[in-house]
Backbone atoms as SQL, in Angstrom:
CREATE TABLE atoms (id INTEGER PRIMARY KEY, chain TEXT, resi INTEGER, resn TEXT, atom TEXT, x REAL, y REAL, z REAL);
INSERT INTO atoms VALUES
  (1, 'A', 1, 'UNK', 'N', -93.836, -7.936, -122.156),
  (2, 'A', 1, 'UNK', 'CA', -94.603, -7.548, -120.984),
  (3, 'A', 1, 'UNK', 'C', -94.071, -6.265, -120.360),
  (4, 'A', 2, 'UNK', 'N', -92.749, -6.071, -120.406),
  (5, 'A', 2, 'UNK', 'CA', -92.154, -4.865, -119.828),
  (6, 'A', 2, 'UNK', 'C', -92.684, -3.614, -120.528),
  (7, 'A', 3, 'UNK', 'N', -92.936, -3.727, -121.838),
  (8, 'A', 3, 'UNK', 'CA', -93.456, -2.566, -122.559),
  (9, 'A', 3, 'UNK', 'C', -94.870, -2.227, -122.124),
  (10, 'A', 4, 'UNK', 'N', -95.687, -3.221, -121.866),
  (11, 'A', 4, 'UNK', 'CA', -97.054, -2.983, -121.386),
  (12, 'A', 4, 'UNK', 'C', -97.007, -2.299, -120.020),
  (13, 'A', 5, 'UNK', 'N', -96.153, -2.785, -119.145),
  (14, 'A', 5, 'UNK', 'CA', -95.988, -2.192, -117.815),
  (15, 'A', 5, 'UNK', 'C', -95.537, -0.740, -117.953),
  (16, 'A', 6, 'UNK', 'N', -94.622, -0.486, -118.880),
  (17, 'A', 6, 'UNK', 'CA', -94.122, 0.870, -119.087),
  (18, 'A', 6, 'UNK', 'C', -95.221, 1.802, -119.593),
  (19, 'A', 7, 'UNK', 'N', -96.039, 1.334, -120.504),
  (20, 'A', 7, 'UNK', 'CA', -97.144, 2.148, -121.015),
  (21, 'A', 7, 'UNK', 'C', -98.121, 2.488, -119.888),
  (22, 'A', 8, 'UNK', 'N', -98.453, 1.515, -119.071),
  (23, 'A', 8, 'UNK', 'CA', -99.356, 1.765, -117.936),
  (24, 'A', 8, 'UNK', 'C', -98.716, 2.756, -116.962),
  (25, 'A', 9, 'UNK', 'N', -97.417, 2.621, -116.738),
  (26, 'A', 9, 'UNK', 'CA', -96.703, 3.579, -115.879),
  (27, 'A', 9, 'UNK', 'C', -96.813, 4.984, -116.459),
  (28, 'A', 10, 'UNK', 'N', -96.696, 5.108, -117.775),
  (29, 'A', 10, 'UNK', 'CA', -96.837, 6.411, -118.425),
  (30, 'A', 10, 'UNK', 'C', -98.237, 6.978, -118.289),
  (31, 'A', 11, 'UNK', 'N', -99.233, 6.115, -118.349),
  (32, 'A', 11, 'UNK', 'CA', -100.615, 6.568, -118.150),
  (33, 'A', 11, 'UNK', 'C', -100.824, 7.065, -116.721),
  (34, 'A', 12, 'UNK', 'N', -100.226, 6.364, -115.762),
  (35, 'A', 12, 'UNK', 'CA', -100.304, 6.840, -114.375),
  (36, 'A', 12, 'UNK', 'C', -99.530, 8.148, -114.199),
  (37, 'A', 13, 'UNK', 'N', -98.476, 8.351, -114.983),
  (38, 'A', 13, 'UNK', 'CA', -97.766, 9.636, -114.922),
  (39, 'A', 13, 'UNK', 'C', -98.691, 10.762, -115.380),
  (40, 'A', 14, 'UNK', 'N', -99.425, 10.508, -116.452),
  (41, 'A', 14, 'UNK', 'CA', -100.414, 11.486, -116.909),
  (42, 'A', 14, 'UNK', 'C', -101.434, 11.756, -115.808),
  (43, 'A', 15, 'UNK', 'N', -101.911, 10.703, -115.174),
  (44, 'A', 15, 'UNK', 'CA', -102.908, 10.856, -114.111),
  (45, 'A', 15, 'UNK', 'C', -102.361, 11.646, -112.933),
  (46, 'A', 16, 'UNK', 'N', -101.077, 11.413, -112.566),
  (47, 'A', 16, 'UNK', 'CA', -100.577, 12.167, -111.420),
  (48, 'A', 16, 'UNK', 'C', -100.354, 13.635, -111.774),
  (49, 'A', 17, 'UNK', 'N', -100.001, 13.925, -113.018),
  (50, 'A', 17, 'UNK', 'CA', -99.828, 15.331, -113.409),
  (51, 'A', 17, 'UNK', 'C', -101.161, 16.072, -113.416),
  (52, 'A', 18, 'UNK', 'N', -102.183, 15.425, -113.938),
  (53, 'A', 18, 'UNK', 'CA', -103.521, 16.038, -113.942),
  (54, 'A', 18, 'UNK', 'C', -104.028, 16.213, -112.512),
  (55, 'A', 19, 'UNK', 'N', -103.792, 15.223, -111.667),
  (56, 'A', 19, 'UNK', 'CA', -104.200, 15.323, -110.255),
  (57, 'A', 19, 'UNK', 'C', -103.471, 16.457, -109.553),
  (58, 'A', 20, 'UNK', 'N', -102.204, 16.637, -109.886),
  (59, 'A', 20, 'UNK', 'CA', -101.422, 17.719, -109.285),
  (60, 'A', 20, 'UNK', 'C', -102.026, 19.067, -109.644),
  (61, 'A', 21, 'UNK', 'N', -102.382, 19.255, -110.898),
  (62, 'A', 21, 'UNK', 'CA', -103.025, 20.500, -111.332),
  (63, 'A', 21, 'UNK', 'C', -104.358, 20.685, -110.607),
  (64, 'A', 22, 'UNK', 'N', -105.137, 19.612, -110.523),
  (65, 'A', 22, 'UNK', 'CA', -106.456, 19.687, -109.891),
  (66, 'A', 22, 'UNK', 'C', -106.379, 19.902, -108.382),
  (67, 'A', 23, 'UNK', 'N', -105.237, 19.595, -107.784),
  (68, 'A', 23, 'UNK', 'CA', -105.100, 19.748, -106.329),
  (69, 'A', 23, 'UNK', 'C', -104.963, 21.202, -105.900),
  (70, 'A', 24, 'UNK', 'N', -104.714, 22.086, -106.858),
  (71, 'A', 24, 'UNK', 'CA', -104.538, 23.523, -106.565),
  (72, 'A', 24, 'UNK', 'C', -103.525, 23.739, -105.452),
  (73, 'A', 25, 'UNK', 'N', -102.316, 23.216, -105.691),
  (74, 'A', 25, 'UNK', 'CA', -101.247, 23.393, -104.706),
  (75, 'A', 25, 'UNK', 'C', -101.472, 22.590, -103.440),
  (76, 'A', 26, 'UNK', 'N', -102.033, 21.410, -103.586),
  (77, 'A', 26, 'UNK', 'CA', -102.333, 20.499, -102.476),
  (78, 'A', 26, 'UNK', 'C', -103.332, 21.098, -101.481),
  (79, 'A', 27, 'UNK', 'N', -104.236, 21.941, -101.978),
  (80, 'A', 27, 'UNK', 'CA', -105.274, 22.506, -101.107),
  (81, 'A', 27, 'UNK', 'C', -106.594, 21.753, -101.214),
  (82, 'A', 28, 'UNK', 'N', -106.697, 20.838, -102.178),
  (83, 'A', 28, 'UNK', 'CA', -107.901, 20.009, -102.327),
  (84, 'A', 28, 'UNK', 'C', -107.516, 18.567, -102.018),
  (85, 'A', 29, 'UNK', 'N', -108.234, 17.957, -101.084),
  (86, 'A', 29, 'UNK', 'CA', -107.858, 16.650, -100.543),
  (87, 'A', 29, 'UNK', 'C', -107.876, 15.528, -101.577),
  (88, 'A', 30, 'UNK', 'N', -108.981, 15.339, -102.268),
  (89, 'A', 30, 'UNK', 'CA', -109.103, 14.182, -103.168),
  (90, 'A', 30, 'UNK', 'C', -108.058, 14.208, -104.281),
  (91, 'A', 31, 'UNK', 'N', -107.904, 15.311, -105.008),
  (92, 'A', 31, 'UNK', 'CA', -106.858, 15.307, -106.030),
  (93, 'A', 31, 'UNK', 'C', -105.452, 15.158, -105.441),
  (94, 'A', 32, 'UNK', 'N', -105.232, 15.645, -104.246),
  (95, 'A', 32, 'UNK', 'CA', -103.920, 15.512, -103.593),
  (96, 'A', 32, 'UNK', 'C', -103.622, 14.055, -103.274),
  (97, 'A', 33, 'UNK', 'N', -104.624, 13.351, -102.756),
  (98, 'A', 33, 'UNK', 'CA', -104.457, 11.929, -102.451),
  (99, 'A', 33, 'UNK', 'C', -104.268, 11.136, -103.745),
  (100, 'A', 34, 'UNK', 'N', -105.050, 11.465, -104.764),
  (101, 'A', 34, 'UNK', 'CA', -104.902, 10.781, -106.054),
  (102, 'A', 34, 'UNK', 'C', -103.511, 11.007, -106.632),
  (103, 'A', 35, 'UNK', 'N', -102.969, 12.211, -106.477),
  (104, 'A', 35, 'UNK', 'CA', -101.616, 12.486, -106.937),
  (105, 'A', 35, 'UNK', 'C', -100.613, 11.535, -106.288),
  (106, 'A', 36, 'UNK', 'N', -100.717, 11.372, -104.984),
  (107, 'A', 36, 'UNK', 'CA', -99.782, 10.488, -104.266),
  (108, 'A', 36, 'UNK', 'C', -99.936, 9.044, -104.747),
  (109, 'A', 37, 'UNK', 'N', -101.163, 8.573, -104.854),
  (110, 'A', 37, 'UNK', 'CA', -101.420, 7.190, -105.279),
  (111, 'A', 37, 'UNK', 'C', -100.915, 6.965, -106.703),
  (112, 'A', 38, 'UNK', 'N', -101.267, 7.868, -107.623),
  (113, 'A', 38, 'UNK', 'CA', -100.850, 7.706, -109.011),
  (114, 'A', 38, 'UNK', 'C', -99.334, 7.814, -109.160),
  (115, 'A', 39, 'UNK', 'N', -98.723, 8.685, -108.374),
  (116, 'A', 39, 'UNK', 'CA', -97.256, 8.817, -108.423),
  (117, 'A', 39, 'UNK', 'C', -96.579, 7.524, -108.004),
  (118, 'A', 40, 'UNK', 'N', -97.020, 6.972, -106.904),
  (119, 'A', 40, 'UNK', 'CA', -96.433, 5.725, -106.415),
  (120, 'A', 40, 'UNK', 'C', -96.614, 4.611, -107.443),
  (121, 'A', 41, 'UNK', 'N', -97.826, 4.476, -107.962),
  (122, 'A', 41, 'UNK', 'CA', -98.081, 3.438, -108.967),
  (123, 'A', 41, 'UNK', 'C', -97.201, 3.632, -110.203),
  (124, 'A', 42, 'UNK', 'N', -97.075, 4.862, -110.652),
  (125, 'A', 42, 'UNK', 'CA', -96.275, 5.138, -111.830),
  (126, 'A', 42, 'UNK', 'C', -94.810, 4.773, -111.620),
  (127, 'A', 43, 'UNK', 'N', -94.248, 5.193, -110.494),
  (128, 'A', 43, 'UNK', 'CA', -92.839, 4.908, -110.234),
  (129, 'A', 43, 'UNK', 'C', -92.580, 3.429, -109.982),
  (130, 'A', 44, 'UNK', 'N', -93.504, 2.761, -109.317),
  (131, 'A', 44, 'UNK', 'CA', -93.336, 1.321, -109.083),
  (132, 'A', 44, 'UNK', 'C', -93.350, 0.576, -110.418),
  (133, 'A', 45, 'UNK', 'N', -94.302, 0.911, -111.271),
  (134, 'A', 45, 'UNK', 'CA', -94.378, 0.246, -112.573),
  (135, 'A', 45, 'UNK', 'C', -93.163, 0.575, -113.444),
  (136, 'A', 46, 'UNK', 'N', -92.705, 1.825, -113.379),
  (137, 'A', 46, 'UNK', 'CA', -91.489, 2.180, -114.116),
  (138, 'A', 46, 'UNK', 'C', -90.307, 1.349, -113.629),
  (139, 'A', 47, 'UNK', 'N', -90.191, 1.191, -112.336),
  (140, 'A', 47, 'UNK', 'CA', -89.064, 0.417, -111.790),
  (141, 'A', 47, 'UNK', 'C', -89.143, -1.044, -112.219),
  (142, 'A', 48, 'UNK', 'N', -90.343, -1.582, -112.336),
  (143, 'A', 48, 'UNK', 'CA', -90.514, -2.961, -112.804),
  (144, 'A', 48, 'UNK', 'C', -90.094, -3.064, -114.273),
  (145, 'A', 49, 'UNK', 'N', -90.518, -2.102, -115.085),
  (146, 'A', 49, 'UNK', 'CA', -90.161, -2.113, -116.507),
  (147, 'A', 49, 'UNK', 'C', -88.655, -1.973, -116.692),
  (148, 'A', 50, 'UNK', 'N', -87.996, -1.232, -115.802),
  (149, 'A', 50, 'UNK', 'CA', -86.553, -1.019, -115.922),
  (150, 'A', 50, 'UNK', 'C', -85.733, -2.288, -115.678),
  (151, 'A', 51, 'UNK', 'N', -86.361, -3.314, -115.126),
  (152, 'A', 51, 'UNK', 'CA', -85.650, -4.582, -114.953),
  (153, 'A', 51, 'UNK', 'C', -85.329, -5.214, -116.297),
  (154, 'A', 52, 'UNK', 'N', -86.139, -4.926, -117.324),
  (155, 'A', 52, 'UNK', 'CA', -85.969, -5.557, -118.637),
  (156, 'A', 52, 'UNK', 'C', -85.577, -4.579, -119.743),
  (157, 'A', 53, 'UNK', 'N', -85.835, -3.289, -119.552),
  (158, 'A', 53, 'UNK', 'CA', -85.615, -2.316, -120.615),
  (159, 'A', 53, 'UNK', 'C', -84.438, -1.401, -120.294),
  (160, 'A', 54, 'UNK', 'N', -83.783, -0.870, -121.320),
  (161, 'A', 54, 'UNK', 'CA', -82.703, 0.089, -121.086),
  (162, 'A', 54, 'UNK', 'C', -83.254, 1.365, -120.435),
  (163, 'A', 55, 'UNK', 'N', -82.514, 1.901, -119.503),
  (164, 'A', 55, 'UNK', 'CA', -83.006, 3.040, -118.729),
  (165, 'A', 55, 'UNK', 'C', -83.280, 4.259, -119.611),
  (166, 'A', 56, 'UNK', 'N', -82.411, 4.553, -120.552),
  (167, 'A', 56, 'UNK', 'CA', -82.610, 5.724, -121.400),
  (168, 'A', 56, 'UNK', 'C', -83.874, 5.628, -122.226),
  (169, 'A', 57, 'UNK', 'N', -84.086, 4.474, -122.820),
  (170, 'A', 57, 'UNK', 'CA', -85.280, 4.248, -123.632),
  (171, 'A', 57, 'UNK', 'C', -86.536, 4.262, -122.772),
  (172, 'A', 58, 'UNK', 'N', -86.515, 3.519, -121.683),
  (173, 'A', 58, 'UNK', 'CA', -87.700, 3.422, -120.824),
  (174, 'A', 58, 'UNK', 'C', -88.081, 4.782, -120.247),
  (175, 'A', 59, 'UNK', 'N', -87.099, 5.533, -119.787),
  (176, 'A', 59, 'UNK', 'CA', -87.398, 6.833, -119.189),
  (177, 'A', 59, 'UNK', 'C', -87.945, 7.792, -120.235),
  (178, 'A', 60, 'UNK', 'N', -87.358, 7.790, -121.427),
  (179, 'A', 60, 'UNK', 'CA', -87.841, 8.674, -122.491),
  (180, 'A', 60, 'UNK', 'C', -89.264, 8.314, -122.909),
  (181, 'A', 61, 'UNK', 'N', -89.557, 7.032, -123.017),
  (182, 'A', 61, 'UNK', 'CA', -90.905, 6.601, -123.386),
  (183, 'A', 61, 'UNK', 'C', -91.888, 6.952, -122.276),
  (184, 'A', 62, 'UNK', 'N', -91.506, 6.702, -121.032),
  (185, 'A', 62, 'UNK', 'CA', -92.368, 7.009, -119.878),
  (186, 'A', 62, 'UNK', 'C', -92.712, 8.495, -119.836),
  (187, 'A', 63, 'UNK', 'N', -91.701, 9.346, -119.964),
  (188, 'A', 63, 'UNK', 'CA', -91.960, 10.782, -119.930),
  (189, 'A', 63, 'UNK', 'C', -92.708, 11.244, -121.173),
  (190, 'A', 64, 'UNK', 'N', -92.441, 10.609, -122.313),
  (191, 'A', 64, 'UNK', 'CA', -93.161, 10.961, -123.536),
  (192, 'A', 64, 'UNK', 'C', -94.645, 10.673, -123.422),
  (193, 'A', 65, 'UNK', 'N', -94.976, 9.503, -122.907),
  (194, 'A', 65, 'UNK', 'CA', -96.387, 9.157, -122.701),
  (195, 'A', 65, 'UNK', 'C', -97.027, 10.139, -121.725),
  (196, 'A', 66, 'UNK', 'N', -96.321, 10.420, -120.651),
  (197, 'A', 66, 'UNK', 'CA', -96.838, 11.374, -119.668),
  (198, 'A', 66, 'UNK', 'C', -97.009, 12.765, -120.236),
  (199, 'A', 67, 'UNK', 'N', -96.049, 13.203, -121.031),
  (200, 'A', 67, 'UNK', 'CA', -96.108, 14.537, -121.624),
  (201, 'A', 67, 'UNK', 'C', -97.267, 14.661, -122.607),
  (202, 'A', 68, 'UNK', 'N', -97.365, 13.709, -123.508),
  (203, 'A', 68, 'UNK', 'CA', -98.431, 13.740, -124.510),
  (204, 'A', 68, 'UNK', 'C', -99.799, 13.614, -123.847),
  (205, 'A', 69, 'UNK', 'N', -99.927, 12.665, -122.932),
  (206, 'A', 69, 'UNK', 'CA', -101.212, 12.482, -122.246),
  (207, 'A', 69, 'UNK', 'C', -101.619, 13.707, -121.455),
  (208, 'A', 70, 'UNK', 'N', -100.665, 14.312, -120.758),
  (209, 'A', 70, 'UNK', 'CA', -100.967, 15.495, -119.954),
  (210, 'A', 70, 'UNK', 'C', -101.330, 16.677, -120.842),
  (211, 'A', 71, 'UNK', 'N', -100.607, 16.854, -121.938),
  (212, 'A', 71, 'UNK', 'CA', -100.908, 17.968, -122.847),
  (213, 'A', 71, 'UNK', 'C', -102.301, 17.816, -123.462),
  (214, 'A', 72, 'UNK', 'N', -102.627, 16.607, -123.890),
  (215, 'A', 72, 'UNK', 'CA', -103.944, 16.376, -124.510),
  (216, 'A', 72, 'UNK', 'C', -105.061, 16.553, -123.481),
  (217, 'A', 73, 'UNK', 'N', -104.907, 15.937, -122.311),
  (218, 'A', 73, 'UNK', 'CA', -105.946, 16.087, -121.293),
  (219, 'A', 73, 'UNK', 'C', -106.051, 17.530, -120.802),
  (220, 'A', 74, 'UNK', 'N', -104.924, 18.232, -120.753),
  (221, 'A', 74, 'UNK', 'CA', -104.958, 19.643, -120.364),
  (222, 'A', 74, 'UNK', 'C', -105.820, 20.458, -121.314),
  (223, 'A', 75, 'UNK', 'N', -105.773, 20.125, -122.593),
  (224, 'A', 75, 'UNK', 'CA', -106.600, 20.818, -123.575),
  (225, 'A', 75, 'UNK', 'C', -108.087, 20.539, -123.346),
  (226, 'A', 76, 'UNK', 'N', -108.399, 19.289, -123.010),
  (227, 'A', 76, 'UNK', 'CA', -109.804, 18.914, -122.832),
  (228, 'A', 76, 'UNK', 'C', -110.348, 19.275, -121.454),
  (229, 'A', 77, 'UNK', 'N', -109.580, 19.022, -120.413),
  (230, 'A', 77, 'UNK', 'CA', -110.084, 19.223, -119.050),
  (231, 'A', 77, 'UNK', 'C', -109.938, 20.668, -118.587),
  (232, 'A', 78, 'UNK', 'N', -108.790, 21.288, -118.902),
  (233, 'A', 78, 'UNK', 'CA', -108.500, 22.623, -118.381),
  (234, 'A', 78, 'UNK', 'C', -108.573, 23.700, -119.464),
  (235, 'A', 79, 'UNK', 'N', -109.111, 23.346, -120.634),
  (236, 'A', 79, 'UNK', 'CA', -109.269, 24.289, -121.742),
  (237, 'A', 79, 'UNK', 'C', -107.971, 25.000, -122.115),
  (238, 'A', 80, 'UNK', 'N', -106.862, 24.273, -122.084),
  (239, 'A', 80, 'UNK', 'CA', -105.589, 24.846, -122.509),
  (240, 'A', 80, 'UNK', 'C', -105.573, 24.955, -124.028),
  (241, 'A', 81, 'UNK', 'N', -104.780, 25.862, -124.537),
  (242, 'A', 81, 'UNK', 'CA', -104.741, 26.144, -125.975),
  (243, 'A', 81, 'UNK', 'C', -104.363, 24.908, -126.789),
  (244, 'A', 82, 'UNK', 'N', -105.051, 24.733, -127.909),
  (245, 'A', 82, 'UNK', 'CA', -104.754, 23.636, -128.838),
  (246, 'A', 82, 'UNK', 'C', -104.265, 24.244, -130.149),
  (247, 'A', 83, 'UNK', 'N', -103.150, 24.941, -130.086),
  (248, 'A', 83, 'UNK', 'CA', -102.614, 25.605, -131.273),
  (249, 'A', 83, 'UNK', 'C', -101.991, 24.582, -132.218),
  (250, 'A', 84, 'UNK', 'N', -101.800, 24.998, -133.449),
  (251, 'A', 84, 'UNK', 'CA', -101.195, 24.117, -134.447),
  (252, 'A', 84, 'UNK', 'C', -99.794, 23.713, -133.998),
  (253, 'A', 85, 'UNK', 'N', -99.007, 24.660, -133.514),
  (254, 'A', 85, 'UNK', 'CA', -97.648, 24.346, -133.076),
  (255, 'A', 85, 'UNK', 'C', -97.662, 23.346, -131.926),
  (256, 'A', 86, 'UNK', 'N', -98.575, 23.497, -131.024),
  (257, 'A', 86, 'UNK', 'CA', -98.674, 22.566, -129.899),
  (258, 'A', 86, 'UNK', 'C', -99.039, 21.161, -130.387),
  (259, 'A', 87, 'UNK', 'N', -99.995, 21.069, -131.282),
  (260, 'A', 87, 'UNK', 'CA', -100.410, 19.761, -131.803),
  (261, 'A', 87, 'UNK', 'C', -99.298, 19.105, -132.623),
  (262, 'A', 88, 'UNK', 'N', -98.582, 19.883, -133.414),
  (263, 'A', 88, 'UNK', 'CA', -97.451, 19.344, -134.179),
  (264, 'A', 88, 'UNK', 'C', -96.374, 18.847, -133.216),
  (265, 'A', 89, 'UNK', 'N', -96.134, 19.585, -132.161),
  (266, 'A', 89, 'UNK', 'CA', -95.131, 19.183, -131.170),
  (267, 'A', 89, 'UNK', 'C', -95.524, 17.872, -130.498),
  (268, 'A', 90, 'UNK', 'N', -96.798, 17.699, -130.208),
  (269, 'A', 90, 'UNK', 'CA', -97.279, 16.449, -129.615),
  (270, 'A', 90, 'UNK', 'C', -97.035, 15.289, -130.582),
  (271, 'A', 91, 'UNK', 'N', -97.309, 15.506, -131.855),
  (272, 'A', 91, 'UNK', 'CA', -97.073, 14.468, -132.863),
  (273, 'A', 91, 'UNK', 'C', -95.585, 14.125, -132.921),
  (274, 'A', 92, 'UNK', 'N', -94.728, 15.121, -132.830),
  (275, 'A', 92, 'UNK', 'CA', -93.290, 14.863, -132.845),
  (276, 'A', 92, 'UNK', 'C', -92.843, 14.060, -131.624),
  (277, 'A', 93, 'UNK', 'N', -93.409, 14.355, -130.470),
  (278, 'A', 93, 'UNK', 'CA', -93.085, 13.573, -129.270),
  (279, 'A', 93, 'UNK', 'C', -93.528, 12.128, -129.459),
  (280, 'A', 94, 'UNK', 'N', -94.739, 11.947, -129.984),
  (281, 'A', 94, 'UNK', 'CA', -95.233, 10.589, -130.257),
  (282, 'A', 94, 'UNK', 'C', -94.320, 9.861, -131.241),
  (283, 'A', 95, 'UNK', 'N', -93.869, 10.560, -132.259),
  (284, 'A', 95, 'UNK', 'CA', -92.956, 9.945, -133.232),
  (285, 'A', 95, 'UNK', 'C', -91.665, 9.508, -132.547),
  (286, 'A', 96, 'UNK', 'N', -91.167, 10.309, -131.643),
  (287, 'A', 96, 'UNK', 'CA', -89.958, 9.954, -130.896),
  (288, 'A', 96, 'UNK', 'C', -90.174, 8.730, -130.028),
  (289, 'A', 97, 'UNK', 'N', -91.304, 8.670, -129.355),
  (290, 'A', 97, 'UNK', 'CA', -91.609, 7.519, -128.495),
  (291, 'A', 97, 'UNK', 'C', -91.721, 6.255, -129.346),
  (292, 'A', 98, 'UNK', 'N', -92.415, 6.352, -130.459),
  (293, 'A', 98, 'UNK', 'CA', -92.541, 5.190, -131.352),
  (294, 'A', 98, 'UNK', 'C', -91.182, 4.785, -131.895),
  (295, 'A', 99, 'UNK', 'N', -90.379, 5.775, -132.272),
  (296, 'A', 99, 'UNK', 'CA', -89.047, 5.482, -132.778),
  (297, 'A', 99, 'UNK', 'C', -88.179, 4.780, -131.749),
  (298, 'A', 100, 'UNK', 'N', -88.249, 5.218, -130.505),
  (299, 'A', 100, 'UNK', 'CA', -87.489, 4.547, -129.435),
  (300, 'A', 100, 'UNK', 'C', -87.957, 3.118, -129.244),
  (301, 'A', 101, 'UNK', 'N', -89.255, 2.906, -129.329),
  (302, 'A', 101, 'UNK', 'CA', -89.786, 1.543, -129.188),
  (303, 'A', 101, 'UNK', 'C', -89.294, 0.648, -130.314),
  (304, 'A', 102, 'UNK', 'N', -89.320, 1.163, -131.535),
  (305, 'A', 102, 'UNK', 'CA', -88.887, 0.381, -132.690),
  (306, 'A', 102, 'UNK', 'C', -87.386, 0.129, -132.672),
  (307, 'A', 103, 'UNK', 'N', -86.636, 1.042, -132.094),
  (308, 'A', 103, 'UNK', 'CA', -85.175, 0.901, -132.056),
  (309, 'A', 103, 'UNK', 'C', -84.718, -0.106, -131.025),
  (310, 'A', 104, 'UNK', 'N', -85.586, -0.488, -130.119),
  (311, 'A', 104, 'UNK', 'CA', -85.204, -1.396, -129.042),
  (312, 'A', 104, 'UNK', 'C', -85.446, -2.839, -129.445);
């Protein structure tokens, strides 16, 4: 169950990063409020997962999910570059996250 909570926390990390970008430096109300809500949810869920999981593994997986999700959504939502090197790097991050999960 801790792993499910951690994955959801990582998804909320992606959501708060996208909301932060959409807030344009906290000048837009709705994305700014969503950033605060998603941040709180992400950190609360991470703290719950940390009760059962090692901190190094959980934090790396949480940030990995957030990094990959934010990079992918950035390509789709904000038309950020989808270069071969960027896509290979995303795959490598995913491999690291999977490897950490399997090692635990």
